[in-house]
N, C-alpha and C positions, 0 to 999 in steps of 0.2 A: 230844344223843342222836339218832342217825340210825335211821330205821325203814326196813326193806327190805320193800316190798310187791310181791309177785309176782302178777300177774293171769293166771289161766288160765281159759279158758272152754270149756265143752263145746258152746256154741251157735254160736260164731263162731271161725273160724281167722284169727288176726291176720296170719299170714305169707302167706296166700293173696292173689292179686291181687284188687283190688276193682272191676275193670271187667269188663264182659260183652262178649264179641266175638259180634256177630250174624252169622248165616250168610246168605249171599246166596241160598242154595238152588240150584236148577238153572238159574237165569237167567244169560245172558251179560251182558256190560257194556252193550250197547245196550238190551237188554230192561230191565235195571235202571234205565238212564237214562230210558226212557219211563215206567216205573212211578213213579219218584220225581218226574218232572216232572208227572205227573197228580196224584199224592198230595200233594206238597209245593209245587207251583207254582214260582215264581221263587226261593223260599228253598232249594230243593233243587239249584239250579244253582251251579256255581262262579263266583266273582266275575269271572274272566277272560272267561268266556263271556258274562256279563251286560253287560260293558263293550263288547263288539263286537256285541251283538244289537240289531237294529232295534226300534223302538217297536211296530210292527205285530205282530211275532212275540211280544213281551212281552205284548201285549194278548190275543193268541190263547191263550198259555199260561195267563194269568190266567183267561180265560173257561172253559177246560177244567178248570182247577183248582177254580174255584168250583162248576162243575157236578158235579164229582166229590165235593166236600165235601157238597153238598146231597144227592146220591145216597147217600153213606155215612151221613149223618145219618138219612135215612129208613130205610135198611137196619138201622141200630142200633136205631131205634125199633121196627121190626117184630120184631126178635129180643127186645128187652126186653118188648114186649107179649106175645109168645108165652110167655116165661118167667113173667111176672106172671100171665097167665091160667091157666097150669097150676098155679101155686101157689094162687091163689084158688079154683079149682074143686076142687083136692084138699082144701084146708082147709074150704071151705064148699060142699059139693056141692049142697045143697038151697036155697041162698040165691038169691033173685030178683035181688038187687043184683049178686052175683058173676056170675050168668049174663048179666045185661044188660050188664055191663062187658065180659065176654068177647065178646059179640056185636058190640060197637062196634069197627069196623075202621079208622076214619080215623086218620091220623097228622098231628100238628101239626108242620109243617115249620119254623115260626118258632122253636120251642123247640129248643135245641141239646142233644143227648144227650152228656153228658160222660163216659160210661163208656168204658173203654179196650177195644180190640179183644181183649186178653187176657182181660179179665173176661167178655166176651160169647162167648168161644170162636171169634172170627173169625180165620182164618189169612190169610196173604199170598195163598195160592192162591184163597181165597174172594173176596178183594178183586179179584184179577186177573180171575177169571171174571165177577164182577159188572161190572167195567169193560169187558170184552169184550162182554158181553150188552147193555150200554147204549151201546156204540160210543164209549167214551172211549179205549179202547185198540183197535188194529186187530184184525180177526178172525184174522189170521195171526200173532198175537203170539208164540205158542210156537214158530213156525218161523223167526222173524226171526234173522238172524245179524248180527254187528257190521259186516259188509261192506254190509248193507242201509242203513246210516246214510247219509243224503244228503250229510252233510259229510265222509264218509270218502273221502279221496283217498290214492292211493299216495304214499309218500315219494319225493321227488326225490333223485337222487344228487348229491352235491356233490363236485367234484374239487378 
């Protein structure tokens, strides 16, 4: 006895693609390269580039990447603190404990904030502005063109 079971769901389309294509936004290729290099470090670079890169440049990229990660961690902590304080002061407006917790402004840099950018409402533009403000990305970041890349050389004709 063969049973025919047909699965139809109102919640999930099974014939739709299951991957998400992320938008690069208004950034050109070199701007995206600089952003990814600061955000992801050496992991954001192609293997071919890593193979030809000198050790000193790899160390500089890692140094900038770790600085960017510490900065993002503190930024995520401050946003989390603001959200927590608003919730506590809304729920317990007369509580001395809630008011003293809200008055405490220090951030523990050792503790890693594991909340995602999406959960905290942090956009790519917010991260870029923060990186520019802290000089992780150059001040003229939004006016950089792919031709500003120092490794950009015109193609030579081969006959």
